[in-house]
C-alpha positions as CSV (number, residue, x, y, z in Angstrom):
1,M,20.3,-4.3,-32.8
2,T,19.5,-6.3,-29.7
3,F,16.1,-5.8,-28.0
4,A,15.9,-7.2,-24.4
5,V,13.0,-7.1,-22.0
6,G,13.9,-7.5,-18.4
7,L,12.1,-9.2,-15.5
8,F,11.0,-5.8,-14.2
9,E,9.3,-4.8,-17.4
10,V,7.5,-8.1,-17.8
11,F,6.0,-8.1,-14.3
12,T,5.5,-4.3,-13.9
13,Y,4.1,-3.4,-17.3
14,A,3.4,-6.4,-19.6
15,I,1.4,-8.6,-17.3
16,P,-0.9,-5.9,-15.9
17,G,-1.2,-4.5,-19.5
18,A,-2.4,-7.9,-20.7
19,L,-5.2,-7.7,-18.2
20,Y,-6.3,-4.3,-19.4
21,L,-6.1,-5.5,-23.0
22,A,-8.2,-8.5,-22.2
23,L,-10.8,-6.3,-20.6
24,L,-10.9,-3.9,-23.5
25,A,-11.2,-6.8,-25.9
26,Y,-14.1,-8.2,-24.0
27,V,-15.9,-4.9,-23.9
28,A,-15.2,-4.2,-27.6
29,G,-16.5,-7.7,-28.4
30,R,-19.7,-7.3,-26.3
31,L,-20.4,-3.9,-27.9
32,H,-19.7,-5.3,-31.4
33,W,-16.9,-2.8,-32.0
34,L,-14.4,-5.5,-32.8
35,D,-14.6,-8.9,-34.4
36,L,-12.3,-10.9,-32.2
37,A,-12.6,-14.0,-34.4
38,S,-11.1,-12.2,-37.4
39,L,-8.0,-11.4,-35.4
40,T,-7.2,-15.1,-34.9
41,R,-7.2,-15.6,-38.7
42,G,-4.4,-13.1,-39.2
43,P,-0.7,-13.8,-39.2
44,A,0.2,-15.4,-35.9
45,V,3.5,-13.5,-35.6
46,L,1.9,-10.1,-36.1
47,V,-1.0,-10.9,-33.7
48,V,1.4,-12.0,-31.0
49,A,3.6,-9.0,-31.5
50,G,0.7,-6.7,-31.5
51,V,-0.6,-8.2,-28.2
52,V,2.8,-7.9,-26.6
53,V,3.4,-4.3,-27.6
54,A,-0.2,-3.3,-26.7
55,S,0.1,-5.0,-23.3
56,Y,3.4,-3.2,-22.6
57,L,2.0,0.2,-23.6
58,L,-1.2,-0.3,-21.6
59,G,0.7,-1.4,-18.6
60,Y,3.0,1.6,-18.8
61,L,0.0,4.0,-19.1
62,A,-1.8,2.3,-16.2
63,Y,1.2,2.5,-13.9
64,P,0.3,5.9,-12.4
65,L,-3.3,4.8,-11.9
66,G,-2.1,1.9,-9.8
67,A,0.0,4.3,-7.7
68,R,-3.1,6.5,-7.2
69,F,-5.2,3.5,-6.1
70,S,-2.5,2.6,-3.6
71,R,-2.7,6.2,-2.1
72,W,-6.5,6.0,-2.0
73,L,-6.6,2.8,0.1
74,P,-5.9,3.5,3.8
75,R,-3.2,1.7,5.5
76,R,-4.2,-0.5,8.5
77,R,-0.7,-0.3,9.9
78,T,2.7,1.3,9.2
79,R,5.8,-1.0,9.1
80,D,9.2,0.3,9.9
81,V,11.6,-1.7,7.8
82,R,14.8,-0.6,9.6
83,A,13.3,-1.2,13.0
84,E,12.2,-4.7,12.0
85,F,15.6,-5.4,10.5
86,L,17.5,-4.3,13.6
87,R,15.2,-6.3,15.8
88,R,15.9,-9.4,13.9
89,N,19.6,-8.6,13.3
90,P,21.0,-6.6,16.3
91,A,24.5,-7.1,15.1
92,A,23.8,-4.6,12.3
93,R,23.1,-1.8,14.7
94,G,25.5,1.2,14.1
95,R,26.5,0.1,10.6
96,A,26.3,2.9,8.0
97,F,24.2,0.9,5.4
98,V,21.3,0.6,7.8
99,E,20.6,4.4,7.6
100,A,21.3,4.6,3.9
101,D,18.6,5.1,1.3
102,S,17.0,1.7,0.2
103,F,17.2,2.5,-3.5
104,L,20.9,3.5,-3.1
105,L,21.6,0.2,-1.5
106,F,19.7,-1.6,-4.3
107,A,21.8,0.2,-6.9
108,A,24.9,-0.9,-5.1
109,L,23.7,-4.5,-5.1
110,Q,23.0,-4.3,-8.9
111,M,26.5,-3.1,-9.5
112,H,28.4,-5.3,-7.2
113,E,26.1,-8.3,-6.5
114,P,23.8,-8.6,-9.6
115,D,22.7,-12.1,-8.8
116,A,21.6,-11.1,-5.3
117,A,19.9,-8.0,-6.7
118,T,17.8,-10.2,-9.0
119,E,15.9,-11.5,-5.9
120,V,15.1,-7.9,-4.8
121,T,14.0,-7.1,-8.4
122,R,11.7,-10.0,-8.5
123,T,10.1,-9.2,-5.2
124,R,9.7,-5.5,-6.0
125,S,8.4,-6.1,-9.5
126,T,5.8,-8.7,-8.3
127,G,4.4,-6.1,-5.9
128,L,4.3,-3.4,-8.6
129,M,2.5,-5.9,-10.9
130,L,-0.2,-6.4,-8.3
131,R,-0.6,-2.7,-7.7
132,S,-0.8,-1.9,-11.5
133,A,-3.4,-4.7,-11.9
134,S,-5.6,-3.5,-9.1
135,P,-7.4,-0.8,-11.3
136,A,-8.1,-3.6,-13.9
137,M,-9.9,-5.5,-11.2
138,A,-12.0,-2.4,-10.4
139,L,-12.9,-2.0,-14.1
140,G,-13.7,-5.7,-14.2
141,F,-16.0,-5.2,-11.3
142,V,-17.8,-2.4,-13.1
143,A,-18.1,-4.6,-16.3
144,A,-19.5,-7.5,-14.2
145,V,-22.1,-5.3,-12.5
146,V,-23.3,-4.1,-16.0
147,E,-23.4,-7.7,-17.2
148,L,-25.5,-8.6,-14.1
149,F,-28.3,-6.5,-15.4
150,A,-27.7,-6.5,-19.2
151,G,-26.2,-10.0,-19.7
152,T,-27.7,-13.4,-20.0
153,K,-25.7,-15.1,-17.2
154,P,-26.5,-13.1,-14.0
155,W,-25.1,-15.7,-11.7
156,F,-21.8,-15.8,-13.5
157,A,-21.7,-12.0,-13.5
158,A,-22.5,-11.8,-9.8
159,G,-19.7,-14.2,-9.0
160,S,-17.3,-12.2,-11.1
161,A,-18.4,-8.9,-9.5
162,V,-17.6,-10.4,-6.0
163,L,-14.3,-11.8,-7.2
164,F,-13.1,-8.6,-8.8
165,G,-14.4,-6.5,-5.9
166,V,-12.3,-8.6,-3.5
167,L,-9.2,-8.7,-5.7
168,C,-9.0,-4.9,-6.2
169,P,-8.1,-3.9,-2.6
170,T,-6.4,-7.2,-1.9
171,M,-3.8,-6.6,-4.6
172,I,-2.9,-3.2,-3.1
173,V,-2.4,-4.8,0.3
174,Q,-0.2,-7.5,-1.2
175,H,1.7,-4.9,-3.1
176,R,2.6,-3.1,0.2
177,M,3.7,-6.5,1.6
178,F,6.0,-7.2,-1.3
179,A,7.4,-3.7,-1.2
180,H,8.2,-4.2,2.5
181,W,9.8,-7.6,1.8
182,A,11.9,-6.0,-1.0
183,S,13.2,-3.3,1.3
184,L,13.9,-5.8,4.0
185,K,15.7,-8.1,1.6
186,T,17.8,-5.2,0.4
187,L,19.0,-4.6,4.0
188,E,19.6,-8.3,4.6
189,L,21.8,-8.6,1.5
190,S,23.7,-5.4,2.2
191,F,24.5,-6.8,5.7
192,W,27.0,-9.2,4.0
193,A,28.6,-6.6,1.8
194,E,31.2,-5.1,4.2
195,D,32.6,-2.6,1.7
196,F,29.2,-0.8,1.5
197,D,29.9,0.7,5.0
198,E,33.3,2.0,3.9
199,K,31.9,3.6,0.7
200,L,29.0,5.2,2.5
201,A,31.4,6.5,5.1
202,L,33.6,8.0,2.4
203,S,30.7,9.7,0.7
204,R,29.5,11.0,4.0
205,D,32.9,12.5,4.7
206,A,33.1,14.0,1.3
207,A,29.7,15.7,1.7
């Protein structure tokens, strides 16, 4: 049996999940619920495997929370991907792919141009990684504020609180930028796939 983890899973689930796991481990250690030193003395393979699996599961569970954070943060401006694409590439005006669903075009790229689709996957998954990690920054901010009053290093806690407080909304803003870039890149790559227009026209006629 072959087990493969793709680029999307690593960025979208595993990396944000590792942040949540690190935060939980820190809190558990500070409250003396867990002896972190004893874990390092266990079998290295099992420890690494446990960290990887726990990170993936936590990242998967935190994915909806990141989406909710994104909805909570107001947008300063609305970007029209198609309008920007046509402004930069007026030769594409009137072609069928411009009005097609972005995810349908991405699926076509994955099927017919997998190497090109990898770039879209990387950009989109990077944005999702930032969005999913944003709630971890909010929780880190809360932990830093508690440490500011209960810990022995108030200056370090204050600096951490400022850092986490800035990172939380910034990651959502950056996620929106990466999502915009991914949609724009999808249109740019579809511009060079001439058969996309023919297939879209055939499906439109069949409908």
